[in-house]
C-alpha positions as CSV (number, residue, x, y, z in Angstrom):
1,M,26.8,51.9,24.5
2,H,25.0,49.0,23.0
3,A,26.8,45.8,22.0
4,M,25.0,43.9,19.3
5,V,24.9,40.1,19.6
6,R,27.4,38.5,17.2
7,E,26.5,35.7,14.9
8,N,27.5,32.2,15.9
9,V,27.6,33.1,19.6
10,G,27.4,29.7,21.3
11,Q,24.5,29.1,23.6
12,G,25.4,26.6,26.3
13,L,22.7,24.5,27.9
14,R,22.5,22.7,31.2
15,G,20.5,19.5,31.5
16,S,20.5,15.8,31.0
17,P,22.6,13.8,28.6
18,R,21.8,13.8,24.9
19,R,19.7,11.0,23.5
20,G,19.1,10.2,19.9
21,G,19.9,12.4,16.9
22,G,23.2,10.8,16.0
23,G,25.3,11.6,19.0
24,S,26.1,10.9,22.6
25,G,27.6,12.6,25.6
26,R,26.8,15.9,27.3
27,Y,26.6,19.4,26.1
28,E,29.8,21.4,26.7
29,P,29.6,25.0,27.7
30,A,29.8,27.1,24.5
31,R,32.3,29.9,24.3
32,L,31.1,33.5,23.8
33,L,33.0,35.4,21.1
34,R,33.3,38.2,23.7
35,Q,33.4,37.3,27.3
36,P,31.7,39.8,29.6
37,T,34.4,41.9,31.3
38,S,34.3,45.3,33.0
39,E,35.1,48.0,30.4
40,E,35.2,51.8,30.7
41,G,31.6,53.0,30.5
42,C,30.4,49.5,30.2
43,P,30.3,47.8,33.6
44,L,29.7,44.1,34.2
45,I,26.2,44.1,35.7
46,Q,25.4,41.2,38.1
47,H,21.9,39.9,38.7
48,T,20.8,37.3,41.2
49,L,17.6,35.3,40.8
50,S,16.4,33.3,43.8
51,I,13.4,31.1,44.5
52,P,13.3,30.5,48.2
53,D,9.7,29.3,48.3
54,P,7.9,28.6,44.9
55,R,4.5,28.3,46.7
56,T,4.5,32.1,47.1
57,H,5.0,32.6,43.3
58,M,7.6,35.2,44.4
59,I,11.0,35.5,42.7
60,E,13.7,37.4,44.7
61,M,15.8,39.5,42.4
62,A,19.0,41.6,42.9
63,W,20.7,44.0,40.6
64,H,24.3,44.8,41.5
65,D,27.1,47.0,40.1
66,P,30.4,46.5,42.0
67,D,31.6,50.0,41.3
68,R,28.9,52.5,40.6
69,P,29.9,56.2,40.5
70,A,28.1,58.6,42.8
71,G,24.9,60.1,41.4
72,R,21.2,59.8,41.0
73,W,20.6,56.7,38.9
74,T,17.5,55.5,37.1
75,L,16.6,51.8,36.7
76,R,13.9,50.6,34.2
77,M,12.0,47.4,33.5
78,P,10.7,46.8,30.0
79,A,7.1,47.7,29.2
80,W,6.8,45.0,26.5
81,T,8.3,41.8,25.3
82,P,9.8,41.6,21.8
83,G,7.7,39.4,19.6
84,S,4.5,40.4,21.4
85,Y,3.7,43.9,20.2
86,M,1.6,45.3,23.1
87,I,2.5,47.3,26.2
88,R,2.0,44.9,29.1
89,D,3.8,46.7,31.9
90,P,5.3,43.7,33.8
91,A,6.7,46.2,36.3
92,R,3.2,46.0,37.9
93,H,4.4,42.7,39.5
94,V,7.4,44.3,41.2
95,V,7.2,44.4,45.0
96,G,9.3,45.9,47.7
97,L,12.2,47.5,45.8
98,T,15.1,48.7,48.0
99,A,18.7,49.8,47.5
100,H,21.8,49.8,49.6
101,R,25.5,50.4,49.4
102,A,27.5,47.7,51.2
103,G,24.6,47.1,53.5
104,V,23.9,50.9,54.1
105,P,20.3,51.7,53.0
106,L,19.9,54.2,50.2
107,T,16.9,56.2,49.0
108,A,15.0,54.4,46.2
109,A,11.7,55.8,44.8
110,W,9.3,54.5,42.2
111,T,9.0,57.5,39.9
112,G,7.1,56.0,37.0
113,K,5.2,52.9,36.0
114,D,8.4,51.1,35.1
115,R,11.0,53.5,36.5
116,W,12.9,53.8,39.8
117,E,15.4,56.4,40.9
118,V,18.2,55.6,43.4
119,D,20.4,58.2,45.3
120,H,24.0,56.9,45.4
121,P,26.0,59.6,47.3
122,Q,29.4,58.1,46.8
123,S,31.2,55.7,44.4
124,G,31.2,52.1,45.3
125,P,29.0,49.0,45.1
126,L,25.3,49.5,44.5
127,T,22.7,46.8,45.0
128,V,19.0,47.0,44.3
129,T,16.8,44.2,45.6
130,Y,13.1,43.5,44.7
131,R,10.6,40.7,44.3
132,V,8.5,39.8,41.3
133,F,5.1,38.1,41.6
134,A,5.2,35.5,38.8
135,H,1.9,33.7,38.0
136,D,1.2,34.3,34.3
137,L,1.5,31.0,32.5
138,S,2.0,32.5,29.1
139,V,4.9,33.1,26.7
140,R,5.0,36.8,27.5
141,E,5.7,37.0,31.2
142,S,7.0,34.8,34.0
143,F,5.3,31.9,35.9
144,L,6.2,30.1,39.1
145,D,4.5,27.6,41.3
146,D,5.5,24.6,43.3
147,E,5.7,22.5,40.2
148,F,7.9,24.5,37.9
149,G,8.9,28.0,36.8
150,L,9.0,29.4,33.2
151,L,10.8,32.7,33.5
152,L,11.1,35.5,30.9
153,G,13.8,38.1,31.3
154,T,11.8,41.1,30.2
155,S,9.5,40.6,33.2
156,L,12.4,40.1,35.7
157,F,15.6,42.0,35.0
158,L,16.2,45.7,35.6
159,R,18.5,47.8,33.5
160,M,20.3,51.1,34.1
161,E,18.7,53.7,31.9
162,G,21.0,54.8,29.0
163,E,23.5,52.0,29.6
164,D,24.2,48.5,28.3
165,G,27.0,46.0,28.4
166,P,27.9,42.6,29.6
167,Q,25.6,40.9,32.1
168,R,25.9,38.0,34.6
169,V,23.1,36.2,36.3
170,T,23.3,33.7,39.2
171,I,20.3,31.5,39.7
172,H,19.3,29.8,43.0
173,H,16.5,27.3,42.7
174,P,15.0,24.4,44.7
175,P,17.7,21.7,44.8
176,A,15.5,19.0,43.3
177,W,14.7,21.0,40.2
178,Q,16.5,21.1,36.9
179,L,17.8,24.4,35.5
180,L,17.6,24.8,31.8
181,T,18.3,28.0,29.8
182,A,19.7,29.2,26.5
183,L,22.1,31.5,28.4
184,S,25.8,30.7,28.2
185,P,27.2,29.2,31.4
186,E,30.1,31.1,33.0
187,P,33.1,28.8,33.0
188,G,33.8,27.1,36.2
189,T,30.3,27.7,37.7
190,D,27.2,25.6,38.1
191,A,24.6,28.4,38.4
192,S,26.0,31.5,36.8
193,F,25.4,32.6,33.2
194,V,26.7,35.4,31.0
195,A,25.3,37.5,28.2
196,P,27.1,40.1,26.1
197,D,24.4,42.7,26.6
198,Y,20.9,43.3,28.1
199,D,19.1,42.2,24.8
200,A,20.8,38.8,25.0
201,L,20.1,38.5,28.7
202,V,16.3,39.0,28.4
203,D,16.1,37.0,25.2
204,A,17.0,33.7,26.8
205,P,14.1,32.0,28.7
206,I,14.9,30.2,32.0
207,Y,13.2,27.0,33.0
208,V,13.4,25.5,36.5
209,G,11.6,22.3,37.5
210,P,11.2,18.7,36.3
211,A,11.4,18.1,32.6
212,R,12.0,15.4,30.0
213,V,15.0,16.5,27.9
214,D,15.7,15.1,24.4
215,S,18.0,16.2,21.7
216,F,19.3,15.8,18.1
217,V,22.1,17.2,16.0
218,A,21.4,18.9,12.7
219,G,23.6,21.1,10.6
220,G,26.4,20.6,13.0
221,A,24.4,22.3,15.8
222,D,22.8,20.8,18.9
223,H,19.0,21.0,19.3
224,R,17.3,20.5,22.7
225,I,13.7,19.6,23.4
226,V,12.6,20.5,26.9
227,L,9.2,18.9,27.5
228,V,7.3,19.9,30.6
229,G,4.1,18.0,31.5
230,S,2.5,15.1,29.8
231,G,-0.6,14.3,27.7
232,N,-1.0,12.3,24.5
233,E,2.4,13.3,23.0
234,N,4.9,11.0,21.5
235,L,8.3,12.4,22.2
236,D,10.1,10.2,19.7
237,R,7.8,11.4,16.9
238,I,8.2,15.0,18.0
239,R,12.0,14.7,17.9
240,S,11.9,13.0,14.5
241,D,9.6,15.6,13.0
242,L,11.4,18.6,14.5
243,D,14.7,17.2,13.2
244,A,13.2,17.2,9.7
245,V,11.8,20.7,10.0
246,V,15.1,22.0,11.2
247,R,16.9,20.4,8.3
248,A,14.4,22.0,5.9
249,A,15.2,25.4,7.3
250,H,19.0,24.7,7.0
251,D,18.4,23.7,3.4
252,L,16.9,27.1,2.7
253,F,19.4,29.3,4.6
254,G,22.5,27.3,4.9
255,P,24.5,26.6,8.1
256,P,22.7,27.6,11.3
257,P,23.7,30.8,13.0
258,Y,23.7,29.2,16.4
259,A,25.6,26.5,18.2
260,C,22.5,25.3,20.2
261,Y,18.8,25.8,19.9
262,T,16.1,24.9,22.4
263,F,12.4,24.1,22.1
264,F,10.8,24.8,25.5
265,L,7.5,22.9,25.2
266,V,5.1,23.3,28.2
267,L,2.0,21.2,28.1
268,S,-1.0,22.7,29.8
269,D,-4.8,22.7,29.8
270,R,-5.0,25.4,27.1
271,R,-3.3,26.6,24.0
272,G,-0.9,29.4,25.0
273,G,0.9,30.0,21.7
274,G,4.6,30.5,21.1
275,L,7.2,33.2,21.3
276,E,10.4,33.3,19.4
277,H,13.8,34.0,21.0
278,R,17.2,34.3,19.3
279,D,18.3,30.7,19.9
280,S,15.2,29.2,21.5
281,T,11.4,29.3,21.6
282,C,8.8,28.9,24.3
283,I,5.6,27.1,23.3
284,I,2.6,26.4,25.5
285,Y,0.4,23.8,24.0
286,P,-2.7,21.7,25.1
287,R,-1.5,18.5,26.8
288,F,-4.0,16.4,24.7
289,G,-3.5,18.4,21.5
290,F,-1.4,15.9,19.7
291,E,-4.2,13.7,18.3
292,P,-5.9,13.4,15.9
293,R,-3.4,14.0,13.2
294,T,-4.9,17.3,12.2
295,E,-4.2,18.7,15.7
296,Y,-0.6,17.4,15.6
297,R,-0.1,19.2,12.4
298,K,-1.0,22.5,14.2
299,F,1.6,21.7,16.7
300,L,4.3,21.1,14.1
301,V,3.4,24.3,12.2
302,L,3.6,26.3,15.4
303,C,7.1,24.9,16.1
304,A,8.1,25.5,12.5
305,H,6.8,29.1,12.8
306,E,8.8,29.9,15.9
307,F,11.9,28.2,14.6
308,F,11.8,30.1,11.3
309,H,11.9,33.3,13.4
310,T,15.6,32.3,14.2
311,W,16.3,34.0,10.8
312,N,13.2,36.1,10.0
313,V,12.8,38.6,12.9
314,K,15.5,37.7,15.3
315,R,18.2,38.4,12.6
316,I,16.5,39.5,9.4
317,R,14.6,42.4,11.0
318,P,13.1,45.8,10.5
319,V,15.4,48.6,11.6
320,E,13.1,49.4,14.5
321,L,13.4,45.9,16.1
322,G,16.8,45.9,17.6
323,P,18.4,47.5,19.4
324,F,15.1,47.7,21.3
325,D,13.3,50.6,22.9
326,Y,11.8,48.6,25.7
327,Q,9.7,51.4,27.2
328,S,7.6,52.5,24.2
329,E,5.8,51.2,21.2
330,V,8.1,50.5,18.3
331,Y,6.3,51.1,15.0
332,T,7.1,49.3,11.7
333,D,5.3,48.6,8.5
334,L,7.0,45.2,8.2
335,L,5.3,42.9,10.7
336,W,3.4,41.3,7.7
337,A,6.9,40.2,6.4
338,M,8.2,39.2,9.8
339,E,5.1,37.2,10.9
340,G,3.0,36.6,7.8
341,L,5.9,35.3,5.7
342,T,7.0,33.3,8.7
343,S,3.5,31.7,8.8
344,Y,3.8,30.8,5.1
345,Y,7.2,29.3,5.5
346,A,6.0,27.3,8.6
347,E,3.6,25.5,6.2
348,L,6.4,25.2,3.5
349,L,8.9,23.8,6.0
350,C,6.4,21.1,7.2
351,L,5.7,20.2,3.5
352,R,9.4,20.0,2.7
353,A,10.1,18.1,5.9
354,G,7.5,15.5,4.9
355,C,5.3,16.2,7.9
356,F,2.4,16.4,5.5
357,G,2.0,16.1,1.8
358,P,1.0,18.6,-1.0
359,A,-2.7,17.9,-0.7
360,V,-2.7,18.8,3.0
361,F,-0.5,21.9,2.2
362,L,-3.0,23.1,-0.3
363,E,-5.9,22.3,2.0
364,R,-4.4,24.4,4.7
365,L,-3.8,27.3,2.3
366,A,-7.4,27.1,1.1
367,E,-8.6,27.2,4.8
368,A,-6.6,30.4,5.2
369,I,-8.2,31.9,2.1
370,R,-11.6,31.0,3.6
371,D,-10.7,32.8,6.8
372,L,-9.5,35.9,5.0
373,D,-12.7,36.0,2.9
374,A,-14.7,35.8,6.2
375,T,-12.9,39.0,7.4
376,P,-14.6,42.2,6.0
377,G,-11.7,44.2,7.5
378,R,-9.5,43.1,4.6
379,L,-11.3,45.7,2.6
380,M,-10.8,48.4,5.2
381,M,-7.2,48.0,6.5
382,S,-3.9,47.5,4.6
383,L,-1.2,45.1,5.8
384,A,1.2,48.0,6.4
385,A,-1.4,49.7,8.6
386,A,-2.1,46.4,10.4
387,S,1.6,46.1,11.1
388,R,2.0,49.6,12.4
389,L,-1.2,49.5,14.5
390,A,-0.5,46.0,16.1
391,W,0.1,47.7,19.5
392,I,-3.6,48.9,19.7
393,K,-5.4,46.6,17.3
394,H,-4.1,43.0,16.9
395,Y,-3.6,42.3,20.6
396,R,-6.6,44.3,21.7
397,P,-9.4,43.4,19.4
398,D,-12.8,44.9,20.0
399,A,-16.3,44.0,18.8
400,S,-15.6,45.7,15.5
401,A,-12.3,44.0,14.7
402,P,-13.5,41.5,12.0
403,S,-15.1,44.3,10.1
404,T,-12.4,47.0,10.5
405,Q,-9.1,45.3,10.6
406,V,-7.1,42.4,9.1
407,S,-4.5,40.1,10.6
408,Y,-0.9,40.6,9.4
409,Y,-0.4,37.0,10.3
410,L,-3.2,35.7,8.1
411,K,-3.1,38.1,5.1
412,G,0.7,38.3,5.4
413,M,0.9,34.5,5.0
414,L,-1.3,34.7,1.9
415,V,0.8,37.6,0.5
416,G,3.7,35.2,0.9
417,L,1.9,32.6,-1.2
418,C,1.0,35.2,-3.8
419,L,4.6,36.5,-3.9
420,D,5.9,33.0,-4.3
421,L,3.5,32.2,-7.1
422,F,4.1,35.5,-8.8
423,I,7.9,35.1,-8.7
424,R,7.9,31.5,-9.9
425,A,5.5,32.2,-12.8
426,R,7.3,35.3,-14.0
427,T,10.7,33.6,-13.9
428,A,9.5,30.3,-15.3
429,G,10.5,28.7,-12.0
430,A,14.0,30.0,-12.0
431,R,13.4,32.2,-8.9
432,S,11.0,32.0,-5.9
433,L,10.4,33.5,-2.5
434,D,13.3,31.3,-1.3
435,H,15.7,33.6,-3.2
436,V,14.2,36.7,-1.5
437,M,14.7,35.1,1.9
438,R,18.2,34.1,1.1
439,G,19.0,37.6,-0.2
440,L,17.7,39.1,3.0
441,W,19.8,36.7,5.0
442,E,22.9,37.5,3.0
443,H,22.3,41.2,3.5
444,Q,21.9,40.7,7.3
445,Q,25.1,38.6,7.5
446,S,27.1,41.1,5.6
447,T,25.8,44.2,7.3
448,G,24.2,43.2,10.6
449,A,21.7,45.9,9.9
450,G,17.9,45.9,9.9
451,V,15.9,47.0,6.9
452,T,13.3,49.6,6.1
453,Y,10.2,48.7,3.9
454,A,11.9,50.3,0.9
455,R,15.1,48.4,1.5
456,W,13.1,45.1,1.9
457,V,11.5,45.7,-1.5
458,H,14.8,46.6,-3.1
459,L,16.5,43.4,-1.8
460,A,13.5,41.3,-3.0
461,E,13.8,42.8,-6.4
462,H,17.5,42.3,-6.5
463,A,17.1,38.6,-5.6
464,T,14.5,37.9,-8.2
465,G,15.3,40.4,-11.1
466,L,11.6,41.4,-11.0
467,N,9.8,44.7,-10.4
468,L,7.9,43.8,-7.2
469,A,7.2,47.4,-6.0
470,E,3.9,47.7,-7.9
471,V,2.3,44.4,-6.7
472,L,3.5,45.0,-3.1
473,E,2.0,48.5,-3.2
474,T,-1.3,46.9,-4.0
475,W,-1.1,43.8,-1.8
476,V,0.6,45.4,1.2
477,R,0.0,49.1,1.3
478,Q,-3.6,49.1,0.1
479,P,-6.6,47.2,1.5
480,G,-8.3,44.9,-0.9
481,E,-8.5,41.4,-2.4
482,L,-5.6,39.2,-3.4
483,P,-5.7,37.6,-6.9
484,F,-5.5,34.0,-6.0
485,E,-7.2,32.6,-9.0
486,S,-5.0,34.3,-11.6
487,L,-1.8,33.4,-9.7
488,L,-2.8,29.7,-9.2
489,A,-3.7,29.2,-12.9
490,P,-0.1,28.9,-14.3
491,F,0.5,26.1,-11.8
492,G,-2.4,24.0,-13.1
493,L,-4.4,24.8,-9.9
494,R,-7.7,26.5,-9.2
495,L,-9.5,27.7,-6.1
496,V,-13.0,26.3,-5.7
497,R,-15.5,27.9,-3.4
498,A,-18.6,25.8,-2.8
499,A,-21.7,25.9,-0.5
500,S,-21.0,22.4,0.9
501,P,-17.9,20.3,1.6
502,P,-16.9,17.9,-1.2
503,G,-18.9,14.7,-1.2
504,K,-22.1,16.3,0.1
505,A,-24.8,17.3,-2.2
506,D,-25.9,21.0,-2.1
507,S,-29.5,21.2,-0.9
508,D,-29.5,24.7,-2.3
509,P,-26.9,25.6,-5.0
510,D,-27.0,29.1,-3.7
511,G,-26.4,28.1,-0.1
512,G,-28.7,28.6,2.9
513,G,-29.6,31.6,5.1
514,Y,-27.0,33.8,6.6
515,L,-27.1,36.1,9.6
516,G,-23.7,37.7,9.7
517,A,-23.1,37.5,13.4
518,R,-20.3,35.6,15.2
519,I,-21.8,33.9,18.2
520,Q,-20.1,32.6,21.4
521,V,-21.9,30.0,23.5
522,Q,-21.5,31.0,27.2
523,D,-23.2,29.0,29.9
524,G,-25.7,27.7,27.3
525,R,-26.5,31.1,26.0
526,L,-25.9,32.5,22.5
527,R,-23.9,35.7,23.0
528,V,-23.2,37.9,20.0
529,E,-19.4,38.5,19.9
530,H,-19.2,40.3,16.5
531,V,-21.6,41.8,14.0
532,L,-20.1,41.8,10.6
533,A,-20.2,44.9,8.4
534,D,-23.0,45.1,5.8
535,S,-24.6,41.9,7.2
536,P,-28.3,41.1,7.8
537,A,-27.6,41.2,11.5
538,E,-26.2,44.7,11.3
539,A,-29.2,45.8,9.2
540,A,-31.6,44.4,11.8
541,G,-29.9,46.2,14.6
542,V,-28.3,43.3,16.3
543,A,-25.4,44.4,18.6
544,P,-22.4,42.8,20.2
545,G,-23.4,41.5,23.7
546,D,-26.9,40.6,22.7
547,E,-28.2,37.2,23.7
548,L,-30.1,35.5,20.9
549,V,-33.1,33.5,22.2
550,A,-35.6,32.8,19.4
551,L,-36.0,32.8,15.6
552,G,-39.4,32.9,14.0
553,G,-41.0,32.5,17.5
554,V,-39.1,29.3,18.2
555,R,-36.3,29.1,20.8
556,L,-32.8,28.8,19.5
557,D,-30.7,26.0,20.8
558,P,-26.9,26.4,21.2
559,A,-26.4,23.0,19.5
560,T,-28.6,23.7,16.5
561,W,-28.9,27.4,15.9
562,E,-26.5,27.5,13.0
563,S,-28.4,24.7,11.1
564,R,-31.7,26.4,11.9
565,I,-30.5,29.6,10.1
566,A,-28.8,27.6,7.3
567,A,-32.0,25.7,6.6
568,L,-33.9,28.9,5.7
569,P,-33.6,30.2,2.1
570,P,-31.8,33.5,1.6
571,R,-34.0,36.5,1.7
572,T,-36.3,34.9,4.3
573,R,-37.8,37.7,6.5
574,T,-38.4,36.6,10.1
575,D,-38.4,37.8,13.7
576,L,-35.3,37.5,15.9
577,A,-35.8,37.7,19.6
578,L,-33.0,38.7,21.8
579,F,-32.1,40.0,25.3
580,R,-30.1,43.2,25.6
581,R,-29.2,44.3,29.1
582,D,-31.9,41.9,30.3
583,A,-34.6,43.5,28.3
584,L,-36.4,41.4,25.7
585,L,-36.3,42.9,22.2
586,V,-37.6,41.6,18.8
587,R,-36.0,42.6,15.6
588,T,-37.0,41.8,12.0
589,V,-34.2,40.3,10.0
590,T,-33.9,39.5,6.3
591,L,-31.4,36.6,6.0
592,G,-28.7,36.9,3.4
593,E,-27.0,34.2,1.3
594,A,-24.5,32.1,3.2
595,P,-20.9,32.5,2.1
596,P,-19.1,29.4,0.7
597,A,-18.6,26.7,3.3
598,S,-16.0,24.8,1.4
599,Y,-12.7,26.1,0.0
600,R,-10.4,23.8,-2.0
601,I,-7.3,24.2,-4.2
602,I,-7.5,21.5,-6.8
603,P,-5.8,20.5,-10.1
604,A,-7.1,22.2,-13.2
605,E,-6.1,21.8,-16.9
606,D,-2.5,20.9,-17.0
607,T,0.4,21.6,-19.4
608,E,4.1,20.7,-19.2
609,D,4.9,24.2,-18.1
610,S,2.2,24.2,-15.3
611,R,3.4,20.8,-14.1
612,L,7.0,22.0,-13.8
613,L,5.9,25.1,-11.9
614,R,3.7,23.1,-9.6
615,E,6.4,20.5,-8.9
616,G,8.8,23.4,-8.2
617,L,6.4,24.6,-5.5
618,L,5.1,21.3,-4.1
619,G,7.7,18.7,-4.9
620,P,8.2,16.1,-7.6
621,G,5.1,14.3,-8.8
622,A,2.8,16.5,-6.7
623,L,-0.9,15.9,-7.5
624,A,0.0,13.7,-10.4
């Protein structure tokens, strides 16, 4: 049987004393609404996680059932991680799986890529031991070295096929290290934690190692910041801004559905992204990515995005996303609503929290519109298709991706903007996308059920009193453009596309030359990564993988190649020299007209009605 996680299940956290945020003292273990106990057909499964030598990157694991009936039993490891829609097969990192009954060896065989069968000839305790090689510093699998470990349950914990129920894990780690997790501590223990079911077990990251821990209280709930590593961050500023973002989300949805929430922030040499969990998030971020201010905004928006998932995807969810099928692809047409609308609200939460103002908010939306316009695939693939095909498209882009597909994050975010503008204008500001999200949240609280696409549309219509099926059919289920100009107009706003950024005179009002190839500089060489559909590069026969070396008989320099092409007038016909598989080729290219370089959303002619609508969206006095 599968036991769904109940709302308001407390998540206890171990760590250092609370600082800041209007409170003092230590976190107390939170109480589960249902303590794990052995029930008929629903045994208490016990896991042990040990780190004897972190230098080996090996984690020693044990799965134990104290009273397993006789039989041939199948154990599985997930093939993917919820929130990252791609089969990754973490079972490939499993080493040396064995089984025994009270010390007596049993037959255990690897019978599939993520499947083991164990012969258990008589009833009694069954233990399966194995090791996991953990050296993937990402938010999708587990990482361990002699500095710290960031451990994700879907790449560690086995489950008995066809069963679910309460779980306990005991964690042994180097004594000098801290242990921090969103799992609930088992009363009376220092290193044992409990979960009501397997979903809850693997949806709570485990961190071991040194960390700075800070906290604040908002909405009556505790919030923990676990900061690993250092760079140019300012922890006081981070705590203050996250506090404001959290409160903005509570203003939208009401009291939080958790007792504690944790931001695991790992600072590294690269941007690793974020992954949502039910009551926490893991974020890997560049250690020196907090300055300048534009970079810090990206960090806050990323945190706001993952935090908004607390409601939208971890609770408000498609029917397919929970309970999970961990072995196979899970198809839904609603990832645009789960991820795209979350991206829109990440921007809104930061605006409402005061992390940036209306002008920056509109600037970031304009940049997103620019990015969508630069994606020819928007005319080829619908958002519904992009959602369904995420498993083979979004996470595995090929050279044709910009021309043949669209991101459900990017276009979904802009559909969120369009829906918000449409609803506000059609109801004279009485309704907005906020009402849709609150309606979805109320439905989830009252039913605990996921939604289909049709149900999502029905709930949106019920929350707004509008017929939204027709516009959603066009914006979501069909490829094509979004009507930004007509939707912005009632708000006294207009979208401006220009050849040059504001403040710079256009040397050519029609823009300069355009090749239509996306270039990556590798070891000082200009490698073609993508050739856009219907572009001059495509017409000239340029292919992904080509190395561009000269234009018009003059060598192209990695630092100036873009300006060289832009300096030529559109319709210029010239020779383009390139290497393909080490052979020198010359192609004749006719340059096109460069697309707009500058996108802005600026005030237009204003009326009292447009001012009221705009202030409803952006806040009082916005752009006055």
